[in-house]
N, C-alpha and C positions, 0 to 999 in steps of 0.2 A: 160458613167457615170462611172463605176469602175475604169477611170481612176483616177479621181480628190479624189473619195473617201481617196484613201490611203493616199496622199498625207495631205490632211484635217487633218487626225487623225496621222500623224506621226508630224504637226508641234507641237503641244502642249508638244506632246514628247518630239522633240528638244528641244524645249524653256525649259522645266522642267529639261532635263538633265543637264543644267548650275546651276541652287540653289543645285543641287543632289551634282555635282562635285566640287562645295564650301565645300559644309558641309561637304562633304566625306576629303576635305584637310584641313578642316579647326578642322576637329577633329582629323583627325589622325597627322597634323603635328602643328598643334598650342594648343591643347589641349582644342578648342571649344572658343577663345580668337579674331580668326581671323575675324570680321563683317564688311559687308561695308554697315552700316546703311544711313539712311537719317539724319543728326543731323544739329540742326536748325542753321540757317545761324549768330544769334546773337551767336552760342558758336564756330561757326567758320567753322561751315560745310559748303560744296561745293554742289553747284549746280551738281557735279558727282553723290552725295549721291542719288540724287532724281532717277537718274537712274539705281544704282547697286541695292537699298534697297530689289523689289521683287526679288531679287536672293540671299539674305541674309537672315539666320534664327538662329535664337538661339539654336537650335538641331534638332535632329532627329524627333523628335516628333512633334515641331511646322512645320516642314516642310513637312513629311507626312499628316497632319492634312489639309496644306492648298493645298497640294496635290491632298489628295480626293473631292475635290472641284473644284480646277482648271480643271483635265481632262473632268469632264462630262460637266462644263459650258463652258468650250473654243470649246467642240464638237458642242455644241448646235448652238452657236454662229456662227461658223463655218460652218456647215450645211446649214446658211443662206447664208455669203460669208464673203470672204477672209478681203473684203476692211471694213467690218461691225466690223471683229474681229481687225484690224488692228486700226479702229474709238474707239475702245473701247481702247484698250492701248496708245491712244496719249489723250483721255479723260482723263483716271488716270491720267497721267504726266502732263497735263494739270491743273489738279484738286490740284496736291502734292506740286505744287510748290508753292500756297499761305500759304499751311500748315509751307512749311519749311521757309520760307519766317517769319512768324508770330509765330509758336508756338514755345513753349518753350523744349520741348520733343523729341528725336530721337525717329525710329521708323525702321522697316524691316520686310520682309515678304510680298509674294507673295498675302496675304489678302486683302489689297487696291486692285488688281488685280482681284481677286475674286470678292470682293464685285463689281466692275466694271462691270463683265460681266454679276453677277446677277441682279444690275440693268439696265442695257440696256436690258435683257430678261426678266426682269418685267415689261418694259417700253415700250419695241416696238410693242408688238400687241395690246395694245391699242391705240397709235399712229396711225397703219397702219390701223384699223379694218378690218382685214382680220380674215378668220377663223383660218385659221391655225397660224399665229403669236397671237392672241388671245387664243387658245389652248397651243400654247409654252407658254405666261404668264403665262396660268393660273397654268399650270404646274408645274413654276418653283414657284412661289407662293407657292403651295402647298408641293411641293419637302423641294424645301429649305427655305420657308418662316420664320422656327424656329430659322434662324439666325440673323433674321433683330433687333431682341431685342439689339446687340451688337453693333447697330450703336449708342445706349442712353451711357451719360457715366457713369449713376449711374448702368445698366445693363452688363455693361463688367467688364468682372474681373480684380484685379489689376495686371499690367503690361500690358496690352492689350491697343494696341492703337486704342482708339474708332476713334478718330480723323482720322486716315488713313482708316479707314475702311470707314466713313463716306463721307471723300474725295472721296476714290474708288467708292464708291456706286454711288458720284456724278456723278462724269467723265464716267459713264455709262450711265448715265440719258443724259449728254449731248452728246455723242456718240449718244443715241440711236433720241433725237430733231436734231441734225447735218444730220443722215442719213434721219431721214423722210422727214425735210426738202429738203434735196437735190432732193429727188425722188418726189415729191410735184411741184417743179419749174420744 
């Protein structure tokens, strides 16, 4: 058991190194103007932006706030399995594509992934109906449920991509449904 735990703890840290390095380079060399957002297709944004957006942030405070949620939520999903963690990332990316296709504004940041992880964790327990995963879902709801109002456009601060949060959360729910379906067939 001791051999897999360090690798599962390291993976989110390694992933998080990418946006921290990008933000460091952005601030030091480009004065905060080098971002890799998901720009709308209608504005000439490419599909590449869908994949780079989680690794780009407006500034260090934006990145720090996402990092503080990303790490514990990542570790909780990874405690279940790496396959589930990958499913959340794929679900979030799959749900971001329609936003890229039709939404008129760009966005960036790890918050889509954060909401995907949270959506997965909140739903998987109710799907599996096992005490351990139900406890995990309940713990996540109690601990991080306070961020759920930012899924609503009227409850999100100006400049915050509520649609990115919604699509991320939906991606996590899709991942939970897919994992549960695979386990029951």
